[in-house]
C-alpha positions as CSV (number, residue, x, y, z in Angstrom):
1,M,-33.2,7.2,2.8
2,K,-33.6,8.1,6.4
3,R,-32.0,4.9,7.5
4,R,-29.1,5.6,5.3
5,G,-28.6,9.0,6.8
6,W,-28.2,8.1,10.4
7,L,-26.6,4.6,10.1
8,M,-23.4,5.9,8.4
9,P,-22.6,8.4,11.2
10,A,-23.6,5.8,13.8
11,L,-21.1,3.3,12.3
12,G,-18.4,6.1,12.3
13,A,-19.2,6.9,16.0
14,A,-19.0,3.2,16.8
15,I,-15.5,3.0,15.3
16,V,-14.3,5.9,17.3
17,V,-15.7,4.5,20.6
18,L,-14.4,1.0,19.9
19,G,-11.0,2.4,18.9
20,V,-10.7,4.4,22.1
21,A,-11.8,1.3,24.1
22,N,-9.1,-0.8,22.4
23,L,-6.5,1.7,23.6
24,L,-7.9,1.9,27.1
25,L,-9.0,-1.6,28.0
26,G,-6.9,-4.7,28.5
27,S,-5.1,-6.8,31.1
28,V,-3.4,-3.6,32.4
29,D,-5.6,-0.7,33.4
30,I,-4.4,2.6,31.9
31,P,-6.2,5.9,32.7
32,F,-7.7,7.8,29.8
33,R,-5.5,10.9,30.5
34,A,-2.4,8.8,30.4
35,V,-3.3,7.4,27.0
36,L,-3.9,10.9,25.7
37,D,-0.5,12.0,27.0
38,I,1.2,9.0,25.4
39,L,-0.4,9.5,22.0
40,F,0.2,13.2,21.8
41,G,3.6,13.3,23.3
42,G,2.8,14.9,26.7
43,G,3.3,13.6,30.2
44,D,7.0,13.0,30.5
45,D,6.3,11.3,33.9
46,T,4.1,8.7,32.3
47,S,5.1,5.1,33.1
48,E,7.4,3.6,30.5
49,V,5.6,0.4,30.9
50,W,2.3,2.1,30.0
51,R,4.0,3.8,27.1
52,N,5.2,0.5,25.6
53,I,1.8,-1.2,26.1
54,V,0.0,1.6,24.2
55,L,2.5,2.4,21.5
56,K,3.9,-1.1,20.8
57,S,0.8,-3.3,21.5
58,R,-2.6,-1.6,21.7
59,L,-2.2,1.0,19.0
60,P,-0.8,-1.4,16.4
61,Q,-3.6,-3.9,17.2
62,T,-6.2,-1.2,16.9
63,L,-5.0,0.1,13.5
64,T,-4.6,-3.5,12.2
65,A,-8.1,-4.5,13.2
66,L,-9.5,-1.3,11.7
67,V,-8.1,-1.7,8.2
68,A,-8.2,-5.5,8.2
69,G,-11.9,-5.6,9.1
70,A,-12.6,-3.0,6.4
71,G,-10.6,-4.9,3.8
72,L,-12.1,-8.3,4.4
73,A,-15.6,-6.9,4.4
74,V,-15.1,-5.2,1.0
75,S,-13.4,-8.2,-0.4
76,G,-16.4,-10.4,0.6
77,L,-18.9,-7.9,-0.9
78,E,-17.0,-7.9,-4.2
79,M,-16.8,-11.7,-4.3
80,Q,-20.5,-12.1,-3.6
81,T,-21.4,-9.7,-6.3
82,V,-19.1,-11.2,-9.0
83,F,-20.3,-14.7,-8.4
84,R,-23.9,-13.8,-7.4
85,N,-23.5,-16.3,-4.5
86,P,-24.4,-15.3,-1.0
87,L,-21.9,-17.9,0.4
88,A,-19.0,-16.4,-1.4
89,G,-16.2,-14.8,0.7
90,P,-12.6,-13.8,0.5
91,S,-11.4,-17.4,0.8
92,V,-13.7,-18.7,-1.9
93,L,-11.1,-18.8,-4.7
94,G,-8.4,-20.5,-2.6
95,I,-6.4,-17.3,-2.1
96,S,-6.4,-17.7,1.7
97,S,-5.4,-21.4,1.2
98,G,-2.5,-20.2,-1.1
99,A,-1.3,-17.9,1.6
100,S,-1.5,-20.7,4.2
101,L,0.4,-23.0,1.8
102,G,3.2,-20.3,1.5
103,V,3.5,-20.1,5.2
104,A,3.4,-23.8,5.6
105,C,6.2,-24.3,3.1
106,V,8.4,-21.8,5.1
107,V,7.5,-22.7,8.6
108,L,7.1,-26.5,8.4
109,V,10.1,-27.1,6.0
110,S,12.3,-24.9,8.2
111,G,11.5,-27.0,11.2
112,A,12.2,-30.2,9.2
113,G,15.6,-28.9,8.3
114,G,16.5,-28.2,12.0
115,H,16.3,-24.4,11.9
116,A,13.1,-23.5,13.7
117,L,11.7,-20.4,12.1
118,S,9.5,-19.6,15.0
119,R,12.6,-18.9,17.1
120,M,13.9,-16.3,14.7
121,G,11.8,-13.4,16.1
122,Y,11.3,-10.5,13.7
123,F,13.1,-12.2,10.8
124,G,10.9,-15.2,11.2
125,N,7.7,-13.1,11.1
126,M,8.9,-11.2,8.0
127,A,9.6,-14.5,6.3
128,M,6.1,-15.8,7.1
129,T,4.6,-12.5,5.8
130,I,6.5,-12.7,2.6
131,A,5.7,-16.4,2.1
132,A,2.0,-15.7,2.7
133,I,1.9,-12.9,0.1
134,G,3.8,-15.0,-2.4
135,G,1.5,-18.0,-2.0
136,A,-1.7,-15.8,-2.2
137,L,-0.4,-14.0,-5.3
138,A,0.6,-17.2,-7.0
139,V,-2.9,-18.6,-6.6
140,M,-4.4,-15.3,-7.7
141,A,-2.3,-15.3,-10.9
142,L,-3.5,-18.9,-11.6
143,I,-7.1,-17.7,-11.0
144,A,-6.6,-14.7,-13.3
145,W,-5.2,-17.0,-16.0
146,V,-8.2,-19.4,-15.6
147,S,-10.7,-16.6,-15.7
148,Q,-9.6,-15.6,-19.2
149,R,-10.4,-19.1,-20.4
150,V,-13.7,-19.9,-18.8
151,R,-17.0,-18.1,-19.3
152,G,-19.1,-19.1,-16.4
153,N,-18.8,-17.8,-12.9
154,V,-19.8,-21.1,-11.5
155,T,-17.0,-22.9,-13.3
156,L,-14.4,-20.4,-12.0
157,L,-15.9,-20.7,-8.5
158,I,-15.5,-24.5,-8.6
159,I,-12.0,-24.3,-9.9
160,G,-11.1,-21.9,-7.0
161,V,-12.5,-24.3,-4.5
162,M,-10.5,-27.2,-6.0
163,I,-7.3,-25.1,-5.8
164,G,-8.1,-24.6,-2.1
165,Y,-8.5,-28.4,-1.6
166,V,-5.1,-29.1,-3.3
167,A,-3.4,-26.4,-1.2
168,N,-4.8,-27.9,2.0
169,A,-3.8,-31.4,0.9
170,V,-0.2,-30.3,0.4
171,I,-0.3,-28.6,3.8
172,G,-1.4,-31.9,5.4
173,V,1.5,-33.7,3.8
174,L,3.9,-31.1,5.1
175,K,2.5,-31.3,8.6
176,F,3.0,-35.1,8.6
177,F,6.7,-34.7,7.9
178,S,7.3,-31.7,10.3
179,V,8.4,-31.4,13.9
180,E,5.9,-30.7,16.7
181,E,7.2,-27.2,17.4
182,E,6.7,-25.9,13.9
183,I,3.3,-27.6,13.6
184,R,2.3,-25.6,16.7
185,A,3.6,-22.4,15.2
186,Y,1.7,-22.9,12.0
187,V,-1.5,-23.8,13.9
188,I,-1.3,-20.6,15.9
189,W,-0.7,-18.6,12.8
190,G,-3.8,-20.2,11.2
191,L,-6.0,-19.2,14.1
192,G,-5.7,-15.5,13.1
193,S,-4.7,-12.6,15.2
194,F,-4.6,-8.8,15.0
195,A,-1.8,-8.8,17.6
196,R,0.7,-10.4,15.2
197,V,1.5,-7.1,13.4
198,S,4.4,-5.4,15.2
199,G,5.0,-1.7,15.4
200,D,7.6,-2.0,12.6
201,Q,5.2,-3.7,10.2
202,V,1.9,-1.9,11.0
203,M,2.8,1.2,9.0
204,F,3.4,-0.9,5.9
205,F,0.2,-2.8,6.4
206,V,-1.9,0.3,7.0
207,A,-0.3,2.1,4.0
208,A,-1.0,-0.8,1.7
209,M,-4.7,-1.0,2.8
210,C,-5.1,2.8,2.5
211,V,-4.2,2.4,-1.2
212,L,-6.3,-0.6,-1.9
213,L,-9.5,0.4,-0.1
214,P,-10.1,3.6,-2.0
215,L,-9.7,1.6,-5.3
216,S,-12.7,-0.4,-4.2
217,L,-14.8,2.7,-4.2
218,L,-14.0,3.3,-7.8
219,L,-15.6,-0.1,-8.7
220,T,-19.1,0.7,-7.4
221,K,-20.5,1.5,-10.8
222,T,-19.0,-1.7,-12.3
223,L,-20.4,-3.8,-9.4
224,N,-23.9,-2.3,-9.8
225,L,-23.8,-3.2,-13.5
226,M,-22.7,-6.8,-12.7
227,L,-25.8,-7.2,-10.4
228,L,-28.0,-6.9,-13.6
229,G,-26.5,-10.0,-15.1
230,D,-23.9,-10.5,-17.9
231,G,-26.4,-9.8,-20.7
232,Y,-27.7,-6.5,-19.4
233,A,-24.2,-5.4,-18.4
234,R,-22.8,-6.1,-21.9
235,N,-25.7,-4.1,-23.5
236,L,-24.8,-1.2,-21.2
237,G,-21.2,-1.2,-22.5
238,L,-19.4,-3.2,-19.8
239,D,-16.7,-5.6,-20.8
240,V,-17.8,-8.4,-18.4
241,R,-14.7,-10.6,-18.6
242,R,-12.3,-7.7,-18.0
243,A,-14.5,-6.3,-15.2
244,R,-14.6,-9.7,-13.5
245,L,-10.8,-10.0,-13.7
246,V,-10.3,-6.5,-12.2
247,V,-12.8,-7.1,-9.3
248,I,-11.3,-10.5,-8.6
249,A,-7.8,-9.1,-8.7
250,L,-8.5,-6.3,-6.3
251,S,-10.5,-8.6,-3.9
252,G,-7.7,-11.1,-4.1
253,V,-5.0,-8.6,-3.2
254,L,-7.0,-7.3,-0.3
255,T,-7.4,-10.9,1.0
256,A,-3.7,-11.7,0.4
257,V,-2.4,-8.7,2.3
258,V,-4.7,-9.2,5.3
259,T,-4.0,-12.9,5.4
260,A,-0.2,-12.3,5.2
261,Y,-0.2,-10.0,8.2
262,C,-3.1,-11.3,10.3
263,G,-3.5,-15.0,9.3
264,P,-6.7,-16.4,7.7
265,V,-9.3,-14.4,9.5
266,M,-12.7,-16.0,8.9
267,F,-16.3,-14.9,9.0
268,L,-16.0,-11.1,8.5
269,G,-15.8,-11.2,4.8
270,L,-18.8,-13.6,4.5
271,A,-21.1,-12.0,7.1
272,V,-20.5,-8.2,7.0
273,P,-22.0,-7.7,3.5
274,H,-25.2,-9.5,4.5
275,L,-25.3,-7.4,7.7
276,C,-25.0,-4.2,5.7
277,R,-27.7,-5.3,3.1
278,G,-30.0,-6.0,6.0
279,L,-29.3,-2.8,7.9
280,F,-29.4,-0.5,4.8
281,A,-32.1,-2.4,2.9
282,T,-30.3,-1.8,-0.4
283,S,-28.2,-3.5,-3.1
284,D,-26.6,-0.2,-4.3
285,H,-22.8,-0.5,-4.0
286,R,-22.5,3.2,-3.7
287,V,-24.0,2.6,-0.2
288,L,-22.9,-1.0,0.5
289,T,-19.1,-0.5,-0.2
290,P,-18.5,2.3,2.3
291,A,-21.0,0.8,4.7
292,S,-19.1,-2.6,4.5
293,M,-15.8,-0.8,5.2
294,L,-17.3,0.9,8.3
295,C,-19.2,-2.1,9.6
296,G,-16.2,-4.5,9.0
297,A,-13.9,-2.1,10.8
298,A,-16.3,-1.7,13.8
299,L,-16.9,-5.5,14.1
300,A,-13.2,-6.2,13.9
301,L,-12.4,-3.7,16.6
302,L,-15.2,-5.2,18.8
303,C,-13.8,-8.7,18.3
304,N,-10.2,-7.6,19.1
305,L,-11.5,-5.9,22.3
306,I,-13.2,-9.1,23.4
307,A,-10.2,-11.3,22.4
308,R,-8.0,-9.5,25.0
309,A,-10.8,-8.7,27.5
310,P,-9.7,-7.1,30.8
311,G,-8.7,-9.7,33.4
312,F,-7.6,-12.2,30.8
313,E,-3.9,-12.8,30.3
314,G,-3.0,-13.2,26.7
315,V,-5.0,-12.9,23.5
316,L,-7.7,-15.3,22.3
317,P,-7.7,-16.4,18.6
318,V,-9.7,-13.8,16.7
319,N,-11.5,-16.5,14.6
320,S,-13.0,-17.9,17.8
321,V,-14.4,-14.4,18.6
322,T,-15.6,-13.3,15.2
323,A,-18.0,-16.2,14.7
324,L,-19.3,-16.1,18.3
325,I,-20.0,-12.4,18.1
326,G,-21.0,-11.9,14.5
327,A,-23.1,-15.0,13.7
328,P,-26.0,-14.2,16.1
329,V,-26.1,-10.6,14.8
330,V,-26.2,-11.6,11.2
331,M,-28.9,-14.3,11.9
332,W,-31.0,-11.7,13.7
333,V,-30.7,-9.3,10.8
334,L,-31.6,-12.1,8.2
335,F,-34.6,-13.3,10.3
336,R,-35.8,-9.7,10.8
337,K,-35.6,-9.1,7.0
338,R,-37.5,-12.3,6.3
339,K,-40.2,-11.3,8.8
340,N,-40.5,-7.9,7.1
341,D,-40.8,-9.6,3.7
342,F,-43.6,-11.8,4.9
343,A,-45.3,-8.7,6.4
344,E,-45.2,-7.0,3.1
């Protein structure tokens, strides 16, 4: 209980510190006082270049990383609980592959037709976002239909993996018949980035996540019952099939929205739930769900900060950073937990 008491405020403090660091640090050095003036409307003599960097680049990236990290972490926690599989993650049912297929159909086909979508600016980005959401929701609808006709979680998991393989196969065919420019645009989208969400889109993204994340907190009791197994859960009055559909639907929508705006961001959804279980030493979702939100947000902010480290021009792919930073931390937690288990 003591560990629980100080870890939550510590994660909250880490989010505040990392959020401020994301606003301050980058290839352009901006003083702390200037950032405060820009955010709160003061300092009319503040450089217009600084104002544009903070309001149109760093602030949208910070907000995007904050809610995207929280959403992916919660989605991964829900998937691991439903399937009782420690390797389950947001992409386990092929939802990320569905989003990728939607983007591939729009980006690669547009290039084949001679109208390069990547040169269309804002409208091209919106088309990619809509295509990603459409592809992810189409796969999720298929998964929901299948989940009503199969009983076992393992069967549903295998079907989801097969759907992902089919989607990737179609993407491979589209790449073969596409022009080089559009293949490059699709590959860059597939690397994942918190910098892709513009100032015009970030409010829609944040608003959608602020609706979906609180809904996950309402499922804590359901998730705790599902940990007991289907038999015990039914005896306690839980409609297992309906509960599974609701959890998968919410997790799928979270994954779809994040993938549509940020690309297929890997690792966070798989690793953060394990990290939280190790840190908090509990399986209670009343603790794990908010802890995963906070830990996922903090880790995403850290990765975004490293991806555009001071002195480096441009932004590194976020997937390259998430694994390099997060994997050693999770391995350390798991080894430490195993050592404690042997000691007991």
